[in-house]
VMD Tcl script that draws the C-alpha trace (Angstrom):
set ca {
  {24.29 10.70 13.46}
  {21.50 11.79 15.82}
  {20.82 14.81 13.61}
  {20.36 12.57 10.55}
  {18.09 10.20 12.55}
  {16.01 13.18 13.72}
  {15.73 14.38 10.14}
  {14.58 10.97 8.90}
  {12.10 10.74 11.78}
  {10.74 14.13 10.72}
  {10.55 12.94 7.11}
  {8.50 9.94 8.21}
  {6.12 12.02 10.29}
  {5.75 15.32 8.49}
  {7.33 15.18 5.03}
  {5.67 12.05 3.74}
  {3.90 13.07 0.59}
  {6.17 16.03 -0.16}
  {7.45 16.80 -3.64}
  {11.22 16.68 -3.66}
  {14.33 16.83 -5.79}
  {17.25 14.42 -5.68}
  {20.09 16.94 -5.67}
  {22.64 14.43 -7.04}
  {20.65 13.39 -10.10}
  {18.16 16.27 -10.48}
  {15.36 13.69 -10.53}
  {12.00 14.86 -9.22}
  {9.70 12.71 -7.15}
  {7.62 12.26 -4.01}
  {8.84 11.28 -0.56}
  {6.99 8.15 0.56}
  {8.68 7.82 3.95}
  {11.82 6.45 5.54}
  {13.25 2.96 5.55}
  {16.02 1.22 7.47}
  {16.79 -1.83 5.35}
  {18.76 -4.51 7.20}
  {19.77 -1.94 9.86}
  {22.10 -0.25 7.37}
  {20.87 3.24 8.28}
  {17.82 5.28 7.48}
  {17.10 6.23 3.90}
  {14.27 8.10 2.26}
  {11.87 6.19 0.00}
  {11.77 8.41 -3.07}
  {9.19 7.68 -5.79}
  {10.45 8.97 -9.12}
  {8.18 11.13 -11.27}
  {9.50 9.84 -14.60}
  {9.45 6.10 -13.92}
  {7.52 3.58 -11.88}
  {10.36 3.04 -9.39}
  {11.21 3.89 -5.81}
  {14.78 4.66 -4.80}
  {16.35 4.73 -1.37}
  {18.40 7.90 -0.94}
  {19.99 9.71 1.99}
  {18.60 12.85 3.55}
  {21.62 14.74 2.22}
  {20.50 14.02 -1.34}
  {17.03 15.54 -1.00}
  {15.51 19.00 -1.24}
  {11.80 19.40 -0.53}
  {10.10 21.44 -3.25}
  {6.42 21.44 -2.33}
  {3.42 19.82 -0.75}
  {1.70 16.88 -2.41}
  {-2.03 16.53 -1.76}
  {-3.50 13.22 -0.62}
  {-5.04 12.41 -4.01}
  {-1.71 12.75 -5.85}
  {0.05 10.77 -3.12}
  {-2.51 7.95 -3.33}
  {-2.32 7.90 -7.14}
  {1.48 7.64 -6.93}
  {1.28 4.71 -4.54}
  {-1.20 2.97 -6.82}
  {1.11 3.55 -9.78}
  {4.07 2.14 -7.87}
  {2.33 -1.09 -6.82}
  {2.44 -1.88 -10.55}
  {6.21 -1.38 -10.81}
  {8.23 -4.11 -12.51}
  {10.75 -3.69 -9.68}
  {9.86 -6.01 -6.77}
  {11.32 -3.77 -4.04}
  {9.35 -0.81 -5.38}
  {6.14 -2.86 -5.25}
  {6.92 -4.02 -1.71}
  {7.63 -0.51 -0.44}
  {4.64 1.02 -2.24}
  {2.20 -1.62 -0.95}
  {3.52 -1.17 2.61}
  {3.14 2.62 2.53}
  {-0.25 2.30 0.81}
  {-1.57 0.01 3.56}
  {-0.48 2.46 6.27}
  {-1.79 5.45 4.32}
  {-5.26 3.92 4.08}
  {-5.22 2.97 7.76}
  {-4.14 6.36 9.06}
  {-5.55 8.73 6.42}
  {-8.48 6.82 4.97}
  {-11.11 8.65 7.00}
  {-10.08 11.94 5.38}
  {-9.94 10.66 1.80}
  {-12.80 11.05 -0.65}
  {-14.78 7.87 -1.21}
  {-14.40 8.13 -5.00}
  {-10.59 8.20 -4.68}
  {-10.67 5.27 -2.26}
  {-12.96 3.23 -4.51}
  {-10.74 3.78 -7.57}
  {-7.68 2.86 -5.51}
  {-9.34 -0.27 -4.12}
  {-10.24 -1.39 -7.65}
  {-6.59 -1.04 -8.67}
  {-5.42 -2.84 -5.51}
  {-7.74 -5.78 -6.21}
  {-6.58 -5.86 -9.82}
  {-2.91 -5.89 -8.72}
  {-3.58 -8.52 -6.07}
  {-5.14 -10.76 -8.71}
  {-1.87 -10.90 -10.68}
  {0.70 -10.47 -7.89}
  {2.81 -13.45 -6.92}
  {5.09 -11.98 -4.25}
  {3.73 -12.90 -0.83}
  {4.91 -9.70 0.87}
  {3.13 -7.51 -1.67}
  {0.03 -9.74 -1.54}
  {-0.05 -9.51 2.24}
  {0.23 -5.70 2.33}
  {-2.36 -5.23 -0.41}
  {-4.73 -7.58 1.45}
  {-4.17 -5.74 4.70}
  {-4.76 -2.40 2.98}
  {-8.02 -3.66 1.48}
  {-9.25 -4.73 4.88}
  {-8.15 -1.42 6.41}
  {-10.43 0.11 3.78}
  {-13.31 -2.16 4.83}
  {-12.72 -1.16 8.47}
  {-13.37 2.46 7.52}
  {-17.02 1.42 7.07}
  {-17.54 3.79 4.14}
  {-19.36 1.21 2.02}
  {-22.96 0.14 2.15}
  {-23.53 -3.46 3.23}
  {-24.25 -4.41 -0.39}
  {-21.03 -2.74 -1.64}
  {-18.99 -4.40 1.10}
  {-20.44 -7.81 0.27}
  {-19.63 -7.29 -3.44}
  {-16.00 -6.46 -2.60}
  {-15.67 -9.40 -0.20}
  {-17.03 -11.79 -2.87}
  {-14.60 -10.33 -5.41}
  {-11.74 -10.97 -2.98}
  {-12.88 -14.53 -2.27}
  {-13.04 -15.19 -6.01}
  {-9.36 -14.25 -6.33}
  {-8.65 -17.54 -4.54}
  {-5.53 -16.09 -2.87}
  {-4.46 -17.97 0.25}
  {-3.20 -14.70 1.78}
  {-6.83 -13.55 2.09}
  {-7.84 -16.55 4.22}
  {-7.25 -14.92 7.61}
  {-9.12 -11.77 6.55}
  {-12.12 -13.57 5.05}
  {-12.34 -16.30 7.70}
  {-14.56 -14.06 9.76}
  {-17.99 -14.94 11.10}
  {-19.65 -12.06 9.27}
  {-18.16 -12.98 5.90}
  {-18.37 -16.78 6.29}
  {-22.15 -16.56 5.75}
  {-21.57 -15.52 2.12}
  {-21.57 -18.67 -0.09}
  {-18.56 -17.61 -2.22}
  {-16.54 -16.81 0.90}
  {-17.56 -20.07 2.58}
  {-16.43 -22.00 -0.52}
  {-13.11 -20.14 -0.52}
  {-12.53 -20.78 3.20}
  {-13.33 -24.48 2.80}
  {-11.06 -24.75 -0.24}
  {-8.09 -23.15 1.55}
  {-8.71 -25.06 4.78}
  {-8.80 -28.35 2.84}
  {-5.61 -27.51 0.96}
  {-3.86 -26.72 4.25}
  {-4.81 -30.08 5.78}
  {-3.79 -32.21 2.80}
}
mol new
graphics top color blue
foreach p $ca { graphics top sphere $p radius 0.5 }
foreach p [lrange $ca 0 end-1] q [lrange $ca 1 end] { graphics top cylinder $p $q radius 0.2 }
display resetview
């Protein structure tokens, strides 16, 4: 059991973003990380190449076949936040948030901007709170990278406020952003709806 845990720990730390093969089904995909759902044991989050779905599989079912660069990994996560499968969207948005936080400094601004556009678009139509929360957190991890000009940051913040998503309240209810009229209106609207 310890050997399997050590392997999964290694997958989380060093094999995230590796191309792999599910040896039971011959399906190809990308390792997103590890997951211990309901304390039922560690499994690998495996994003399938041929469909917009993430499977949980054991370490015994996987063979690593190559290295996936950051751009391909980010594009896969963005694809998977649009999955029709709720669990796939939840896992993808969680990994995406962490990926931006821990790898965002090294990513090209163009890739980040395209990804942020897709995240905002997904957030606008998402109705699962867990996915909304992780997408929101990921967007604000992006803002914390301070890669945007002040004008670009303000444009993104206004776009987020205009989504009128309650999940964004704690992120936008910030002294710096509250000076922006659209954000102030959003904050007041949410605050009023919470008190009535």
